[in-house]
N, C-alpha and C positions, 0 to 999 in steps of 0.2 A: 534404280534406274540411273544410268550414266548419261552425261551430256558432254560431248567433245565439242567445246565451243572454240572455234577457230577464228582468230582475229582477222586474218587476211585470206585471200584466195590461195596464196602459196601454201600456207599452213593447212588449209582445207585439202588441197591436192595431195599434200604429203600424207596426211592422216588417211585419206581415201586409199592411197597406195598401200599403206601399211595394213589397212583393213582388208583390202583385196588379196594381199599376200598371206593373210592369216597370221600376221605377227603382231598386230595391235593387241594390247592387253585385254581388250573387251571384244566380244563378238558383236556383229551388227544388231542382233536381237536384244542385246543388253543396252543399246543406245536408244535414246529418245528418238522417235521417228526412224529408227534403224540406220542412222547415218550420222556422220559428223556434220555440224551446222556452222555456217559462216555467220557470226554475230559479234556484237560488241557489248550488249547488255542482255541480261536474262529476260527482261520484259519483252524482248523481241520474240520470244518463244512461249509467252504466257499461255497462249491457247493450247499448246502441246502439254505444258506442265499441268494445266488445269484439267486435263483428261485423266491424269493419274490419280490413284487413290490418295486421299488426304494424308494418310499415314506412311506413304511410300517414301523411302530415303532417296534423295537425289544428290548424286555426286557430280559436280560440275568441274570439268578439267578445262581450264581457261588457257588456251594455247596461243602464245604470241610473244612478241619481242618486248612489249612494255606492259608492266603490271602495276602501273601507278594508280590508275582509276579503280575505285572499288565498285563492285556490282551494286546497283540500286535494287534492294530487295523490297521496296515498297510495292504493295499489292500482293505480296507473298507472306504477309504476317502470320497466317494460320499454318504455313509450311516452314517458316524460317528455321525452326529447330531441326528440321529434317533435311535442310540444304547445307551441303559442305562444298566450299570452293577450294579447288587445288590450282595453284599457279604453276604453269608449265612454260618455262622461258626459253626463248631463242635469241638471246642478246648477242650482239647489238641488233642484228636483223637476221631473218632466216637465210638470207644470202650467204651468211658466214658458213653454212653447211656446204655450199657449193665450193667455196674457197678451200675449205678443209678437204673436201673430196678431190679437188684438183691438185692437192699437195702444195698449195700456195699460202698457207697460213702465216709462216714466218715472213714471207715477202709482203703480205698484206699488212702485218703489224708494223713493219718498217715503214711502208708507204703511209700508213695511217698516222704514225708518229711524226713523220716528216711533213706531210701535206694535209693531214686531217681528212683523208679520203674515206668515204663511207664504203661499206661492203658492196652496195649496189653500183656505185661509181667504179669501184675497183674491177668488178666483173666486166662491165662494159668496155673498159680500157684494156685489161690484161688477159681476158679469156676469149680466145678466138672462137667465133661462132656462137657465143653466148647470147641468148635473146631474153630468156625469162627463167625464173626458178621453176615455174610449172612445167615448161618444156624440158628442162634439165632433169627434173624428178622423174618424168615419164621415160627418159632414155638412159638413166643411170641408177645404180643401186646406191642409195644415199645412206643406208643403214650403217656402214662402217664409219661414215663421217659423223653420224649422230652419236655413235659410241665414242669416237675420238673427241668430239666436242665435250662430252661429259668428263673425259679424262683431263682436258686442258683448261677448261673454263671453271670459274667459281661463281656460284649463285648464293643468294641469301638463304638462310636456313629454311624459310617457309616456301621455297621455290623448288619445283621438280625439274628434271631434265627430260627431254623427249625420250632419251634412252630408258627412262623409268617406265615408259608406256609400251615398251617393246618386249614381247616374249622372245627368248632366245630360240633361234631356228634349230 
């Protein structure tokens, strides 16, 4: 069983879109509760996990921009050896995908160096008509930006990229 654990609503909307398009690496029926879940800790879905067979392998794909906090596995002692956590990062924020999609990454980097502007602030100032990542994702194909992000960004060795969760179309 797989768990697509989305840190925020933007990540959740993005994974839902990939799933709807049939390009997410897992099918809905392979996901716990047949969908990605907005959550910060595994204990939030303990009820769902406890419906699974005790010997079932559980792969948790933790999707978000910060991976500093460890999942608290207390309460899952009997299953601990069957649970694997995969970190899927969108550093510094998922808004960086919109910046890349708009072809503004170099300009953002310059403004970030000069003014320490966050991706969210940058979008509000420099992208006309931008209101939220969720709305942007609904009206734009973000997959090319996801692939470009993997090409230009570097993660720690134990972190995956969103592009690693996409089946090529």
